Each structure stands twice: as structure tokens, then as C-alpha cells.
Backbone as ProteinMPNN parsed JSONL, in Angstrom:
{"seq_chain_A": "XXXXXXXXXXXXXXXXXXXXXXXXXXXXXXXXXXXXXXXXXXXXXXXXXXXXXXXXXXXXXXXXXXXXXXXXXXXXXXXXXXXXXXXXXXXXXXXXXXXXXXXXXXXXXXXXXXXXXXXXXXXXXXXXXXXXXXXXXXXXXXXXXXXXXXXXXXXXXXXXXXXXXXXXXXXXXXXXXXXXXXXXXXXXXXXXXXXXXXX", "coords_chain_A": {"N_chain_A": [[8.204, -32.671, -5.548], [6.021, -33.899, -6.781], [7.348, -35.936, -8.139], [8.134, -37.525, -6.031], [5.755, -38.465, -5.261], [4.268, -36.906, -3.575], [1.428, -35.194, -2.734], [0.164, -32.087, -3.887], [-1.139, -29.305, -2.007], [-3.469, -26.67, -1.164], [-1.941, -24.898, 0.304], [0.813, -25.348, -0.308], [0.789, -24.703, -3.017], [-0.063, -22.057, -2.902], [2.114, -20.881, -1.606], [4.05, -21.206, -3.58], [2.956, -19.577, -5.605], [3.105, -17.073, -4.352], [5.897, -16.848, -4.124], [6.673, -16.794, -6.865], [5.417, -14.402, -7.63], [6.815, -12.538, -6.094], [9.208, -12.749, -7.313], [8.783, -11.439, -9.61], [7.408, -12.87, -11.591], [4.668, -13.084, -12.36], [3.106, -14.279, -14.257], [3.734, -17.009, -14.103], [2.598, -17.46, -11.658], [-0.118, -17.135, -12.265], [-0.455, -19.382, -13.873], [-0.316, -21.367, -11.999], [-2.629, -20.899, -10.584], [-4.485, -21.946, -12.306], [-3.792, -24.634, -12.006], [-4.544, -25.024, -9.363], [-7.367, -24.878, -9.525], [-7.753, -27.039, -11.236], [-7.014, -29.157, -9.633], [-9.095, -29.165, -7.932], [-9.181, -27.43, -5.806], [-9.863, -24.346, -4.021], [-8.806, -21.07, -4.455], [-7.658, -18.935, -1.808], [-8.169, -15.685, -0.205], [-5.671, -14.692, 0.452], [-3.936, -15.937, -1.368], [-4.907, -14.851, -3.78], [-4.414, -12.172, -3.294], [-1.662, -12.174, -3.386], [-1.28, -12.438, -6.136], [-2.381, -9.989, -7.016], [-0.599, -8.226, -5.811], [1.726, -9.044, -7.129], [1.138, -8.265, -9.764], [1.065, -5.489, -9.407], [3.739, -5.066, -8.702], [4.917, -5.482, -11.144], [4.156, -3.276, -12.482], [1.63, -3.457, -13.608], [-0.897, -2.142, -13.178], [-3.555, -1.636, -13.959], [-4.473, -4.181, -14.634], [-4.258, -5.296, -12.11], [-6.206, -3.893, -10.641], [-8.456, -4.725, -12.072], [-8.423, -7.465, -11.453], [-8.812, -7.321, -8.694], [-11.427, -6.187, -8.6], [-12.757, -8.282, -9.833], [-12.427, -10.452, -8.045], [-13.797, -9.524, -5.829], [-16.341, -9.323, -6.88], [-16.845, -12.0, -7.214], [-17.365, -12.777, -4.672], [-15.38, -12.9, -2.744], [-13.917, -11.753, 0.303], [-12.03, -9.031, 0.74], [-9.051, -8.506, 2.718], [-7.277, -6.369, 5.086], [-4.705, -6.201, 4.035], [-5.074, -6.836, 1.32], [-6.693, -4.68, 0.477], [-4.892, -2.574, 1.01], [-2.807, -3.102, -0.765], [-4.103, -2.679, -3.225], [-4.935, -0.022, -2.965], [-2.453, 1.255, -2.804], [-1.481, 0.575, -5.352], [-3.311, 1.952, -7.024], [-2.707, 4.562, -6.286], [-0.129, 4.754, -7.301], [-0.553, 4.989, -10.023], [-1.627, 7.433, -10.187], [-4.298, 7.658, -9.5], [-5.616, 8.882, -7.236], [-8.057, 9.767, -6.175], [-9.772, 7.632, -6.744], [-8.495, 5.691, -5.23], [-8.947, 6.741, -2.707], [-11.672, 6.383, -2.607], [-11.758, 3.578, -2.527], [-10.619, 3.226, -0.046], [-12.616, 4.349, 1.594], [-14.659, 2.549, 1.032], [-13.531, 0.303, 2.125], [-13.639, 0.891, 4.886], [-16.427, 0.99, 5.165], [-16.998, -1.68, 4.712], [-16.206, -2.75, 7.042], [-13.555, -3.208, 7.457], [-10.796, -2.113, 8.932], [-8.641, 0.472, 7.956], [-5.031, 0.629, 8.016], [-1.953, 2.246, 9.131], [-0.303, 2.02, 6.92], [-2.026, 1.906, 4.73], [-3.199, 4.474, 4.834], [-0.874, 6.044, 4.604], [-0.07, 5.615, 1.975], [-2.006, 7.027, 0.531], [-1.622, 9.6, 1.543], [0.971, 10.074, 0.612], [0.492, 10.054, -2.158], [-1.272, 12.231, -2.422], [0.452, 14.306, -1.656], [2.347, 14.169, -3.732], [0.747, 14.962, -5.807], [0.532, 17.551, -5.173], [-1.414, 18.303, -3.357], [-1.154, 19.197, -0.636], [-2.333, 20.344, 1.624], [-4.687, 18.859, 1.844], [-3.525, 16.393, 2.339], [-2.382, 16.888, 4.842], [-4.732, 17.3, 6.297], [-5.817, 14.71, 6.218], [-3.829, 13.391, 7.613], [-4.156, 14.543, 10.187], [-6.682, 13.543, 10.699], [-6.272, 10.744, 10.853], [-4.668, 10.617, 13.076], [-6.451, 11.505, 14.998], [-8.029, 9.306, 15.117], [-6.566, 7.571, 16.522], [-4.593, 6.233, 15.093], [-1.291, 5.663, 14.698], [1.016, 7.661, 13.102], [3.818, 6.686, 11.058], [7.395, 6.714, 10.337], [7.467, 6.803, 7.562], [5.046, 8.022, 6.873], [5.446, 10.597, 7.986], [7.733, 11.373, 6.5], [6.68, 11.509, 3.891], [4.884, 13.644, 4.149], [6.629, 15.706, 4.938], [8.23, 15.901, 2.668], [6.274, 16.717, 0.815], [5.556, 19.213, 1.909], [8.006, 20.536, 1.667], [8.225, 20.643, -1.128], [6.247, 22.453, -1.606], [7.257, 24.706, -0.523], [6.698, 25.301, 2.165], [8.058, 26.095, 4.668], [8.031, 26.674, 7.445], [6.114, 24.909, 8.41], [7.367, 22.527, 7.788], [9.489, 22.466, 9.627], [8.01, 22.445, 12.025], [6.618, 20.007, 11.752], [8.704, 18.159, 11.658], [9.761, 18.452, 14.25], [7.505, 17.635, 15.649], [7.439, 14.968, 14.925], [9.701, 14.032, 16.271], [8.885, 14.496, 18.928], [6.84, 12.662, 19.046], [8.191, 10.369, 19.339], [8.992, 9.054, 17.029], [11.412, 7.623, 15.21], [13.614, 9.405, 13.266], [14.69, 8.763, 9.898], [17.388, 8.452, 7.49], [16.447, 9.901, 5.286], [14.717, 11.75, 6.482], [16.545, 13.278, 7.971], [18.167, 14.347, 5.926], [16.333, 15.977, 4.6], [15.776, 17.743, 6.663], [18.279, 18.982, 6.987], [18.523, 20.248, 4.51], [16.404, 21.984, 4.735], [17.247, 23.578, 6.896], [19.48, 24.691, 5.729], [18.308, 26.284, 3.766], [17.011, 28.09, 5.366], [19.059, 29.396, 6.603]], "CA_chain_A": [[7.119, -33.222, -4.742], [5.238, -34.821, -7.616], [8.19, -37.107, -8.424], [8.138, -38.378, -4.842], [4.389, -38.88, -4.98], [3.664, -36.06, -2.538], [0.359, -34.399, -3.342], [0.09, -30.648, -3.591], [-2.356, -28.799, -1.397], [-3.668, -25.237, -1.406], [-0.871, -24.148, 0.974], [2.061, -25.428, -1.075], [0.591, -23.967, -4.265], [-0.115, -20.623, -2.555], [3.496, -20.463, -1.338], [4.7, -21.094, -4.894], [2.421, -18.386, -6.273], [3.691, -15.925, -3.672], [7.316, -16.79, -4.527], [6.748, -16.341, -8.256], [5.021, -12.996, -7.688], [7.914, -11.75, -5.534], [10.311, -12.821, -8.285], [8.286, -10.746, -10.808], [6.935, -13.843, -12.583], [3.249, -13.246, -12.042], [2.534, -15.186, -15.257], [3.84, -18.35, -13.539], [1.595, -17.495, -10.598], [-1.418, -17.376, -12.904], [-0.536, -20.768, -14.351], [-0.584, -22.208, -10.833], [-4.058, -20.755, -10.24], [-5.146, -22.97, -13.14], [-3.545, -25.944, -11.375], [-5.37, -25.071, -8.143], [-8.734, -25.238, -9.929], [-7.709, -28.379, -11.835], [-6.943, -30.132, -8.54], [-10.334, -29.089, -7.153], [-9.054, -26.506, -4.68], [-10.347, -22.983, -4.228], [-7.825, -20.129, -3.908], [-8.167, -18.049, -0.75], [-7.913, -14.261, -0.434], [-4.224, -14.474, 0.558], [-3.37, -16.36, -2.653], [-5.304, -13.881, -4.799], [-3.711, -10.921, -2.989], [-0.298, -12.35, -3.915], [-1.339, -12.133, -7.569], [-2.586, -8.536, -7.152], [0.685, -7.617, -5.455], [2.65, -9.354, -8.225], [0.796, -7.393, -10.896], [1.514, -4.136, -9.053], [5.21, -5.056, -8.773], [5.293, -5.436, -12.556], [3.524, -2.059, -13.017], [0.399, -3.808, -14.334], [-1.871, -1.664, -12.199], [-4.919, -1.785, -14.49], [-4.809, -5.596, -14.465], [-4.412, -5.53, -10.667], [-7.523, -3.364, -10.26], [-9.448, -5.628, -12.687], [-8.449, -8.701, -10.666], [-9.43, -6.966, -7.415], [-12.874, -6.074, -8.845], [-13.255, -9.606, -10.189], [-12.529, -11.326, -6.873], [-14.875, -8.995, -4.982], [-17.585, -9.717, -7.555], [-17.034, -13.446, -7.018], [-17.749, -13.03, -3.29], [-14.257, -12.9, -1.802], [-13.867, -10.587, 1.193], [-10.641, -8.578, 0.876], [-8.602, -8.128, 4.057], [-6.577, -5.072, 5.117], [-3.55, -6.271, 3.14], [-5.583, -6.759, -0.058], [-7.091, -3.287, 0.241], [-3.711, -1.713, 1.006], [-2.092, -3.35, -2.032], [-4.821, -2.043, -4.344], [-4.864, 1.428, -2.724], [-1.099, 1.655, -3.198], [-1.411, 0.461, -6.81], [-4.064, 3.063, -7.607], [-1.935, 5.792, -6.048], [1.038, 4.741, -8.186], [-0.942, 5.426, -11.375], [-2.218, 8.767, -10.089], [-5.752, 7.619, -9.284], [-5.75, 9.098, -5.796], [-9.486, 9.866, -5.828], [-10.313, 6.27, -6.764], [-7.897, 5.028, -4.066], [-9.668, 7.252, -1.543], [-12.965, 5.687, -2.652], [-11.516, 2.206, -2.063], [-10.396, 3.351, 1.398], [-13.941, 4.54, 2.213], [-15.366, 1.273, 0.892], [-12.876, -0.563, 3.092], [-14.226, 1.209, 6.194], [-17.841, 0.584, 5.105], [-17.046, -3.145, 4.773], [-15.79, -3.166, 8.377], [-12.123, -3.526, 7.453], [-10.161, -0.861, 9.346], [-7.344, 0.755, 7.328], [-3.914, 0.837, 8.93], [-1.097, 3.384, 8.799], [0.251, 1.816, 5.573], [-3.084, 2.302, 3.79], [-3.302, 5.939, 4.847], [0.382, 6.645, 4.135], [-0.066, 5.555, 0.502], [-2.833, 8.134, 0.034], [-0.929, 10.843, 1.911], [2.079, 10.2, -0.343], [-0.06, 10.402, -3.463], [-1.778, 13.612, -2.335], [1.612, 15.205, -1.648], [2.924, 14.171, -5.076], [-0.178, 15.743, -6.651], [0.592, 18.9, -4.597], [-2.558, 18.55, -2.493], [-0.518, 19.019, 0.672], [-3.303, 20.689, 2.674], [-5.567, 17.688, 1.975], [-2.707, 15.346, 2.97], [-2.289, 17.247, 6.266], [-6.06, 17.038, 6.88], [-5.925, 13.26, 6.403], [-2.876, 13.107, 8.683], [-4.815, 14.895, 11.449], [-7.824, 12.639, 10.867], [-5.838, 9.425, 11.325], [-4.192, 10.779, 14.457], [-7.633, 11.603, 15.859], [-8.581, 7.953, 15.215], [-5.553, 6.806, 17.263], [-3.674, 5.517, 14.212], [-0.026, 6.36, 14.892], [1.822, 7.813, 11.877], [5.19, 6.192, 11.173], [8.405, 7.564, 9.696], [7.094, 6.951, 6.148], [3.995, 9.042, 6.834], [6.083, 11.898, 8.218], [8.6, 11.7, 5.36], [5.831, 11.912, 2.762], [4.373, 14.999, 4.421], [7.756, 16.658, 4.932], [8.583, 16.113, 1.259], [5.212, 17.527, 0.215], [5.676, 20.59, 2.412], [9.215, 21.113, 1.049], [7.903, 20.941, -2.536], [5.366, 23.631, -1.61], [7.996, 25.784, 0.171], [6.033, 25.619, 3.425], [9.198, 25.782, 5.516], [7.675, 26.721, 8.862], [5.401, 23.661, 8.71], [8.371, 21.456, 7.734], [10.178, 22.49, 10.913], [7.046, 22.034, 13.054], [6.308, 18.588, 11.579], [9.901, 17.402, 12.051], [9.789, 18.462, 15.717], [6.373, 16.82, 16.101], [7.867, 13.586, 14.741], [10.611, 13.722, 17.38], [8.088, 14.437, 20.161], [6.02, 11.447, 18.995], [9.132, 9.246, 19.448], [9.188, 8.386, 15.742], [12.837, 7.798, 14.917], [13.854, 9.855, 11.894], [15.671, 8.002, 9.132], [18.32, 9.281, 6.728], [15.67, 10.822, 4.439], [14.248, 12.833, 7.351], [17.67, 14.151, 8.307], [18.578, 15.075, 4.714], [15.354, 17.052, 4.372], [15.956, 18.744, 7.724], [19.495, 19.736, 6.672], [18.2, 21.137, 3.377], [15.528, 23.033, 5.265], [18.056, 24.498, 7.698], [20.321, 25.42, 4.784], [17.487, 27.317, 3.118], [16.631, 29.091, 6.348], [20.255, 30.085, 7.108]], "C_chain_A": [[6.334, -34.255, -5.536], [6.028, -36.089, -7.912], [8.232, -38.077, -7.253], [6.731, -38.815, -4.438], [3.708, -38.098, -3.883], [2.646, -35.148, -3.206], [0.464, -32.932, -2.945], [-1.183, -30.365, -2.804], [-2.422, -27.291, -1.633], [-2.525, -24.414, -0.806], [0.428, -24.167, 0.174], [1.946, -24.637, -2.379], [0.538, -22.456, -4.017], [1.276, -20.073, -2.275], [4.244, -20.278, -2.659], [4.248, -19.84, -5.639], [3.047, -17.129, -5.675], [5.159, -15.742, -4.074], [7.457, -16.263, -5.947], [6.43, -14.851, -8.37], [6.121, -12.088, -7.133], [9.139, -11.761, -6.445], [9.926, -12.168, -9.613], [7.973, -11.703, -11.96], [5.461, -14.145, -12.316], [2.562, -14.177, -13.038], [2.626, -16.642, -14.78], [2.823, -18.533, -12.42], [0.207, -17.794, -11.144], [-1.546, -18.823, -13.379], [-0.814, -21.717, -13.187], [-2.023, -22.065, -10.336], [-4.868, -21.78, -11.036], [-4.994, -24.353, -12.527], [-4.39, -26.106, -10.118], [-6.789, -25.511, -8.494], [-8.789, -26.671, -10.483], [-7.691, -29.465, -10.759], [-8.164, -30.078, -7.62], [-10.253, -28.217, -5.917], [-9.663, -25.163, -5.039], [-9.318, -22.022, -3.65], [-8.45, -19.256, -2.832], [-7.743, -16.605, -1.047], [-6.413, -13.954, -0.372], [-3.532, -14.817, -0.757], [-3.663, -15.324, -3.726], [-4.632, -12.523, -4.562], [-2.27, -10.997, -3.476], [-0.255, -12.011, -5.398], [-1.511, -10.631, -7.81], [-1.276, -7.808, -6.869], [1.713, -7.839, -6.563], [2.398, -8.485, -9.446], [1.257, -5.959, -10.634], [3.035, -4.018, -9.14], [5.702, -4.928, -10.217], [4.661, -4.239, -13.266], [2.3, -2.349, -13.883], [-0.785, -3.45, -13.44], [-3.311, -1.834, -12.671], [-5.379, -3.229, -14.32], [-5.034, -5.934, -12.993], [-5.784, -5.072, -10.189], [-8.626, -4.265, -10.831], [-9.572, -6.914, -11.878], [-9.122, -8.455, -9.317], [-10.956, -6.909, -7.574], [-13.497, -7.442, -9.102], [-13.422, -10.487, -8.957], [-13.609, -10.85, -5.91], [-16.234, -9.411, -5.555], [-17.895, -11.188, -7.334], [-17.301, -13.798, -5.552], [-16.609, -13.119, -2.302], [-14.289, -11.632, -0.971], [-12.413, -10.152, 1.355], [-10.307, -8.252, 2.327], [-7.813, -6.819, 3.965], [-5.384, -5.065, 4.163], [-3.988, -6.154, 1.679], [-5.945, -5.321, -0.407], [-5.871, -2.366, 0.129], [-2.92, -1.869, -0.288], [-2.778, -2.616, -3.176], [-4.829, -0.52, -4.195], [-3.505, 1.96, -3.188], [-0.941, 1.616, -4.723], [-2.123, 1.603, -7.513], [-3.315, 4.383, -7.446], [-0.749, 5.887, -6.996], [0.689, 5.207, -9.598], [-1.704, 6.752, -11.332], [-3.717, 8.798, -9.883], [-6.048, 7.74, -7.795], [-7.208, 9.142, -5.369], [-10.123, 8.486, -5.771], [-9.791, 5.5, -5.543], [-8.604, 5.452, -2.785], [-11.043, 6.587, -1.454], [-12.851, 4.254, -2.144], [-11.319, 2.207, -0.554], [-11.723, 3.516, 2.144], [-14.74, 3.242, 2.187], [-14.83, 0.266, 1.911], [-13.489, -0.382, 4.481], [-15.677, 0.743, 6.251], [-17.998, -0.929, 5.237], [-16.584, -3.668, 6.14], [-14.334, -3.58, 8.473], [-11.366, -2.23, 7.733], [-8.811, -0.657, 8.655], [-6.259, 0.94, 8.39], [-3.054, 2.001, 8.445], [-0.521, 3.259, 7.389], [-0.759, 2.251, 4.51], [-3.156, 3.817, 3.68], [-2.041, 6.611, 4.302], [0.468, 6.651, 2.615], [-0.852, 6.724, -0.071], [-2.187, 9.478, 0.354], [0.218, 11.111, 0.938], [1.569, 10.667, -1.704], [-0.594, 11.836, -3.492], [-0.629, 14.618, -2.381], [2.246, 15.297, -3.031], [2.068, 14.977, -6.052], [-0.272, 17.197, -6.193], [-0.687, 19.297, -3.851], [-2.113, 18.362, -1.041], [-1.483, 19.338, 1.811], [-4.235, 19.513, 2.928], [-4.824, 16.533, 2.665], [-2.579, 15.612, 4.47], [-3.618, 17.008, 6.982], [-6.24, 15.552, 7.176], [-5.011, 12.799, 7.542], [-3.504, 13.384, 10.058], [-5.972, 13.954, 11.751], [-7.356, 11.288, 11.421], [-5.294, 9.506, 12.752], [-5.368, 10.845, 15.422], [-8.3, 10.243, 16.054], [-7.599, 6.995, 15.885], [-4.728, 5.874, 16.379], [-2.368, 6.299, 14.25], [0.751, 6.453, 13.579], [3.224, 7.271, 12.108], [6.136, 7.109, 10.408], [8.084, 7.795, 8.219], [6.038, 8.039, 5.992], [4.596, 10.433, 6.981], [6.954, 12.318, 7.035], [7.795, 12.179, 4.153], [5.338, 13.339, 2.939], [5.48, 16.049, 4.374], [8.176, 16.951, 3.49], [7.55, 17.002, 0.569], [5.284, 18.987, 0.636], [6.907, 21.283, 1.818], [8.925, 21.518, -0.401], [7.033, 22.193, -2.647], [5.985, 24.832, -0.909], [7.302, 26.244, 1.457], [6.987, 25.29, 4.571], [8.862, 25.773, 7.005], [6.996, 25.414, 9.284], [6.346, 22.459, 8.66], [9.044, 21.326, 9.103], [9.261, 21.988, 12.03], [6.775, 20.529, 12.983], [7.502, 17.713, 11.985], [9.991, 17.326, 13.575], [8.668, 17.616, 16.31], [6.732, 15.336, 16.002], [8.788, 13.161, 15.893], [9.854, 13.591, 18.702], [7.238, 13.175, 20.224], [6.877, 10.179, 19.1], [9.209, 8.401, 18.18], [10.629, 8.667, 15.339], [13.029, 8.228, 13.47], [14.863, 8.936, 11.202], [16.542, 8.974, 8.344], [17.584, 10.314, 5.884], [15.205, 12.017, 5.259], [15.372, 13.821, 7.641], [18.138, 14.971, 7.103], [17.632, 16.233, 4.459], [15.486, 18.15, 5.421], [17.182, 19.618, 7.425], [19.251, 20.711, 5.524], [17.361, 22.308, 3.85], [16.347, 24.063, 6.042], [18.987, 25.324, 6.812], [19.575, 26.537, 4.1], [17.151, 28.44, 4.087], [17.824, 29.913, 6.853], [20.493, 31.408, 6.398]], "O_chain_A": [[6.022, -35.338, -5.04], [5.467, -37.185, -7.938], [8.349, -39.288, -7.438], [6.543, -39.453, -3.403], [2.707, -38.54, -3.32], [2.976, -34.415, -4.139], [0.81, -32.597, -1.813], [-2.173, -31.087, -2.918], [-1.519, -26.713, -2.238], [-2.174, -23.359, -1.336], [1.07, -23.132, -0.003], [2.899, -23.978, -2.795], [1.034, -21.672, -4.826], [1.592, -18.945, -2.651], [4.983, -19.309, -2.83], [5.063, -19.131, -6.229], [3.467, -16.23, -6.403], [5.606, -14.624, -4.331], [8.273, -15.378, -6.202], [7.088, -14.124, -9.114], [6.333, -10.99, -7.646], [9.999, -10.885, -6.355], [10.629, -12.311, -10.613], [8.228, -11.407, -13.127], [5.067, -15.287, -12.083], [1.55, -14.797, -12.71], [1.708, -17.427, -15.019], [2.259, -19.614, -12.249], [-0.544, -18.589, -10.578], [-2.621, -19.416, -13.295], [-1.468, -22.746, -13.361], [-2.573, -22.991, -9.741], [-5.801, -22.396, -10.521], [-5.933, -25.149, -12.522], [-4.895, -27.194, -9.839], [-7.349, -26.399, -7.851], [-9.74, -27.412, -10.232], [-8.264, -30.541, -10.932], [-8.262, -30.839, -6.657], [-11.147, -28.25, -5.071], [-9.941, -24.879, -6.204], [-8.979, -22.132, -2.472], [-9.619, -18.882, -2.924], [-7.041, -16.346, -2.025], [-5.937, -13.057, -1.067], [-2.652, -14.087, -1.212], [-2.776, -14.956, -4.496], [-4.319, -11.808, -5.515], [-1.714, -9.997, -3.93], [0.689, -11.376, -5.868], [-0.871, -10.063, -8.695], [-0.894, -6.89, -7.595], [2.479, -6.935, -6.896], [3.341, -8.023, -10.089], [1.777, -5.295, -11.531], [3.56, -3.001, -9.594], [6.755, -4.349, -10.48], [4.629, -4.186, -14.496], [1.974, -1.576, -14.784], [-1.556, -4.307, -13.009], [-4.193, -2.142, -11.87], [-6.514, -3.486, -13.918], [-5.89, -6.754, -12.661], [-6.448, -5.773, -9.426], [-9.617, -4.537, -10.153], [-10.677, -7.402, -11.64], [-9.909, -9.279, -8.851], [-11.689, -7.505, -6.785], [-14.608, -7.73, -8.657], [-14.425, -11.188, -8.823], [-14.261, -11.659, -5.251], [-17.145, -9.796, -4.823], [-19.059, -11.583, -7.272], [-17.448, -14.973, -5.215], [-16.843, -13.388, -1.124], [-14.643, -10.563, -1.468], [-11.64, -10.828, 2.034], [-11.161, -7.783, 3.079], [-7.698, -6.233, 2.889], [-5.085, -4.039, 3.551], [-3.35, -5.455, 0.892], [-5.553, -4.809, -1.455], [-5.822, -1.491, -0.735], [-2.422, -0.889, -0.842], [-2.111, -1.999, -4.007], [-4.74, 0.196, -5.192], [-3.422, 2.98, -3.872], [-0.34, 2.514, -5.312], [-1.608, 2.161, -8.483], [-3.292, 5.214, -8.355], [-0.4, 6.978, -7.447], [1.54, 5.76, -10.295], [-2.341, 7.146, -12.309], [-4.349, 9.839, -10.066], [-6.636, 6.852, -7.178], [-7.561, 8.612, -4.315], [-10.913, 8.194, -4.873], [-10.535, 4.757, -4.903], [-8.835, 4.638, -1.891], [-11.519, 6.267, -0.364], [-13.725, 3.768, -1.425], [-11.789, 1.305, 0.14], [-11.934, 2.905, 3.192], [-15.401, 2.875, 3.159], [-15.587, -0.519, 2.482], [-13.815, -1.353, 5.163], [-16.113, 0.172, 7.25], [-18.983, -1.414, 5.792], [-16.57, -4.876, 6.373], [-13.921, -4.219, 9.441], [-11.299, -1.35, 6.875], [-7.931, -1.512, 8.753], [-6.538, 1.354, 9.515], [-3.391, 2.662, 7.463], [-0.276, 4.269, 6.73], [-0.397, 2.882, 3.517], [-3.173, 4.375, 2.582], [-2.127, 7.63, 3.617], [1.017, 7.584, 2.028], [-0.424, 7.345, -1.044], [-2.205, 10.389, -0.473], [0.411, 12.243, 0.495], [2.144, 11.563, -2.322], [-0.393, 12.562, -4.465], [-0.716, 15.646, -3.052], [2.641, 16.381, -3.46], [2.578, 15.589, -6.991], [-1.047, 17.98, -6.742], [-1.0, 20.481, -3.73], [-2.616, 17.499, -0.321], [-1.455, 18.678, 2.85], [-4.544, 19.197, 4.077], [-5.403, 15.796, 3.464], [-2.655, 14.685, 5.277], [-3.638, 16.57, 8.132], [-6.744, 15.173, 8.233], [-5.377, 11.928, 8.331], [-3.398, 12.567, 10.974], [-6.218, 13.607, 12.906], [-7.966, 10.749, 12.344], [-5.448, 8.57, 13.536], [-5.301, 10.31, 16.529], [-9.037, 10.037, 17.018], [-7.765, 5.777, 15.83], [-4.223, 4.853, 16.845], [-2.337, 7.472, 13.876], [1.106, 5.425, 13.002], [3.764, 7.376, 13.21], [5.728, 8.151, 9.896], [8.391, 8.857, 7.678], [6.123, 8.874, 5.092], [4.295, 11.336, 6.201], [6.922, 13.474, 6.615], [8.18, 13.134, 3.478], [5.368, 14.141, 2.006], [5.291, 17.141, 3.839], [8.445, 18.098, 3.133], [7.903, 17.923, -0.168], [5.097, 19.888, -0.182], [6.862, 22.472, 1.503], [9.325, 22.594, -0.846], [7.076, 22.903, -3.651], [5.326, 25.855, -0.72], [7.319, 27.429, 1.792], [6.768, 24.35, 5.336], [9.374, 24.932, 7.745], [7.261, 24.881, 10.361], [6.159, 21.488, 9.393], [9.154, 20.233, 9.659], [9.682, 21.203, 12.879], [6.708, 19.854, 14.01], [7.323, 16.652, 12.584], [10.266, 16.263, 14.129], [8.847, 16.963, 17.338], [6.38, 14.544, 16.877], [8.661, 12.056, 16.421], [10.134, 12.697, 19.5], [6.944, 12.67, 21.307], [6.372, 9.064, 18.97], [9.456, 7.196, 18.237], [11.013, 9.821, 15.149], [12.653, 7.503, 12.549], [15.772, 8.402, 11.838], [16.437, 10.188, 8.519], [18.024, 11.458, 5.769], [15.283, 13.158, 4.803], [15.184, 15.035, 7.569], [18.467, 16.149, 7.241], [18.066, 17.339, 4.139], [15.331, 19.333, 5.12], [17.136, 20.838, 7.586], [19.711, 21.852, 5.556], [17.56, 23.452, 3.442], [16.165, 25.268, 5.871], [19.256, 26.492, 7.092], [20.126, 27.614, 3.872], [17.022, 29.597, 3.688], [17.649, 30.977, 7.447], [21.458, 32.108, 6.706]]}, "name": "protein", "num_of_chains": 1, "seq": "XXXXXXXXXXXXXXXXXXXXXXXXXXXXXXXXXXXXXXXXXXXXXXXXXXXXXXXXXXXXXXXXXXXXXXXXXXXXXXXXXXXXXXXXXXXXXXXXXXXXXXXXXXXXXXXXXXXXXXXXXXXXXXXXXXXXXXXXXXXXXXXXXXXXXXXXXXXXXXXXXXXXXXXXXXXXXXXXXXXXXXXXXXXXXXXXXXXXXXX"}
């Protein structure tokens, strides 16, 4: 583009940053942020979320949280995707309580969490063996008319299996079918294991 005399704009640079982050080259993404400022542009929340996501992809969760805090401090308003990326990142490093705090803050800021945001916390709670708390959150989101997806159900089924709560596994699997959520291979494998244990 530069060789042909075509000027960069915030959109072309944001696309490049996103590409680099998806290719696990977040360092190249950061270098382009410098170029954005040098050209007199201001990065938007989507561009900065790409960097947070890139850091999480490279398991640099502490840096991702620092960047999130930094952009909020600078006056940027995170959207549902930004919050979900950071919630998921916090859950990956076992900071479920902090992630839950971010989720509450999200609601307070008027940004409604979606099923992906909640599923990340449900997954983390199940991995920490807080399955009852995960089920409570599951019931809460259903009461708020947020429809659980196959990922949500799989996380709960796995958590219940790990806790040997077989009756609830069977009930939840049937509930998933009644809710017209199409089970995937993981769901069927867990169901077969459950039936094998019950035989």
C-alpha cells in the first residue's frame, strides 16, 4: 500500500493488528499500535480487544488483564466481546472469582453478558469442582432468558461427571434435548460413559 502511495487508515491498520493477533504475533500488533499513534489516529475498542485476545491466545493472561485495566482507565468503554475475552482469560488462569467480579462490573456498566460470557465462568467453576455454584449460575441465566448452548451444557455435564452426580447428568442431558440444543460428539461420549457406569 505504501509503495503505491495509498495511505493507511485506522481500519486497514486494525485489520492488520487483528490478523497478527490471530497468527499469534501479538508483538507485531503492538508495533502497529505505535504506527497508529504516529499517524495521528486513535485506536478504537475493537482494535484494543484484538490485542487483548492476542495476548490471551499466547497465554499472556496477566498482560491481557493489565491492558484491559489500562484501556478502561484511559476512558475506553469495553463492549460485550472485550469483557468476554477478559473473563475467559481470567478463568483460564484460575481467577474465577475475579472473572465473576468483571462480569458483575459488566452488568453495572450496562453491558449485558451473553451466553459465551456465562459459559466461561460455568466452565471454570466446574473445573474448580464448584459444580453446585455452576448449576446456580446456569439457573440464573435461564431465568434471565439467556439460552444455554451446547458448550454450556457440556461444561456442566463434565462437571457433574467429575463429581459422580450421575442422576443430574442424565437429567441435564435430557433437559438439553428438550431445549432443542443439538448434542455434539462430546455430549454423546459423556452420555455413553454415563450409561456404561449405570449398567
